N, C-alpha and C positions, 0 to 999 in steps of 0.2 A: 444464596441464590447464584446459580451458574449463568454467566453471561458469555455466550459464544463470541470470541474475538477473531475477526477475519481481516488479514492484511491484504491490501490492494497494492501490488507492486508493478514495476515495468519502467521502461524508458520514457523519455519525453514524448508528448503527443501520442498517447496510447489509448485514448478515449476513456480514461479512468472516471472523469466526472460524469460522462454520459452513461457509463455502466452503472455507477452508483445510483444515479437517478432511476434507471430502468429496474435495477435490482430492488430498490426501495419500494417502487410502485408494485412490483410483483409480490414482494413479501407482505406488503400492506393488504393486498387482496386475499392473503391467506391468514390475516389476523396477527401478523408479526410486525412489531414496531422496529424501526432502524434508527441508529444514531451513527454519525460519521465523525471520527476524530480527524481534523484537518491536518494536512502535511505541515510539519513543524519547520522544515527548512525554508519553504516558500514564505511562511509568515515572518521568519527572522530576516530573510533577505529583503522583503518588502518594507520591513521596519528599519532598514539601514544597517543591519548586522550581517556582514557578509564574510565568506571564507577568504576573500581576497584581502580583507583588512585584518581579520583575526588570525588567519592561518588555518589550515585544514583541521588540525587536532583540536584547537580551541573551539572552532565552529562546530565540529561534530560532537564535541562534549556538550555543547548547548543544545544541539538537535536531540541528542539522546535524553538529556534531562527534561527538555520540553515535552518530548513524546511520552515519557514515563509519567510526568505530572498530568498531562492531558488525559491519558488512559485512566489513571486513578480517579481524576475528577469526574469523568464521564461515568465510570462505574458507580461512584457514589450517588450521582444524580439519578441514574437508572434505578438503583436499589431504593432510593427514597421516593421514587415516583409511584411505586406499587405495581409497575408493569411486570408481567411475568413472561411474556413471549417477546423476546428482544434479541436483536443481533447488533453487535457493535463492530462497525467497519473502521479500520485504521488506514488512512491514506499514507502509505509508506510506513510499514512497521519497523520495529527496532533494527532488525537484521539488514534493512536497506542501507543503514549507515555504513556497513562494511564496503558497499560498492563505491563509496566516495573517499574512504580512508585506508582501505586494505585490511587484510585479516589480522595482522599483528597489532595494529593500532586499535582496531575494533575490540579485540579481546582485552587489551589493556584498559580501554575506556569502560568496558563492562566490569572488569575486575575492580575498578575504582568504586563501583556501586555494589560490589558483592554479588555480581551476576556472572553467569557463564552463557556461552552460546546455546548450549543444550537447554537451559532454562528459558531462554528467549523463544526458541522454537516451540517448546512445549506449551507456552502461553497462548499460542494461536491455534485455533481449530483448523484453519485453512489459510492457504495463500493463493491468491489469484494473480498471476503474472500476465499482464496485458502487454504484448510486444509492441514496441514503438512503431509508428507508421513508417519510420525511416528504414525499416527492415521488412520489405515486401509490399509496401504501399507508399513508396517514396513521393509520388505525385501529391499526396495529401499531407505530407509532413509540414507542419507550421508551428511556430512558437507565438503566434499572434495573441493567443488566449492566456498566456502566462508570461508577464514581464520579468519574472525572476529567472527565466531560463534563456540560455544563449547558445545552446549546443548546435553545432553543425550536424548534418545527417550522420556523418561518420562517428562523431563524438556520441551522438544519441545511440547508435548501435553498440558502441563500446560500453556505455553505461547500462544499456539494456542487458547485455550479456553478464556484466558484473552484478547487476541486481538479481538476475536469475540465479547466479552462482551463490550469492549471499544466502539464499534460502535452501541450499542443497541439503538433502537429508530430511526435509520436512515430510511428514507422512501424507499430507494432502496438499501437494503443490500442483496447481493446474496452470499450464502455460497455454495461453490463448493467442495464436499467431494471426497473421493477416492473410490467410488462405481464402477468406471470404470477404465480402464487403463489411463495412463497419456495423451495420444493423445486425447482420448475422454473427459478427464477432461478439457483440454484446449478448446476443441470445445464447451463443455457445457458452459464454461465461456464466450466464444465469443458470443454464442447465447443469454446469459443473457445480455451482453453488447448491442447487437443488439436490444433487446426488449426495453431497456431503451432509446436508441437513436432513436427509431422508424424507424429502418432500416430493409431491407429484412433479415430474419434470415437464416443463412446457415444450410442446413440439414446435411452436412458432413464437 
């Protein structure tokens, strides 16, 4: 059974959670069930496992391992459920690790698991990159909804660019900027999703 895997990327405060909720509602109306693999880094930091204590390489190794395990677990659950129309979202896919550790370290961490960057990209049907509010909607930039994040607006912009670069070369990379308000931003992301899934594209 093929389970479409879609990565949700972007910098801090990019309306990822709101988009996932809206996309889930829209897909459900079309008879498609959605599952979301939570962001591994946030879970680790909230559990007291931080890059400041472990060091960047050790922490990203854990993020990589946790993300791979979670994706495999969700795929097993979906296959056993009997559902046939399913989309599996990943809140920060594997390539996002590169934004936090650099290209050389990322390739080394992948090689430890017998993986290549090309294999990682091929595993995802689509990448939706939601640009941080710190880039074009600075007045709305906040970290109040995520205690694991501490980035300044400038740091958020740097991470956003790095995350986008990490997915370079993917055949379906949609970058959703802040040229509209947040509601329309989410709608633009849903339309991009519909195009890749070959579904009727909502106008509003």
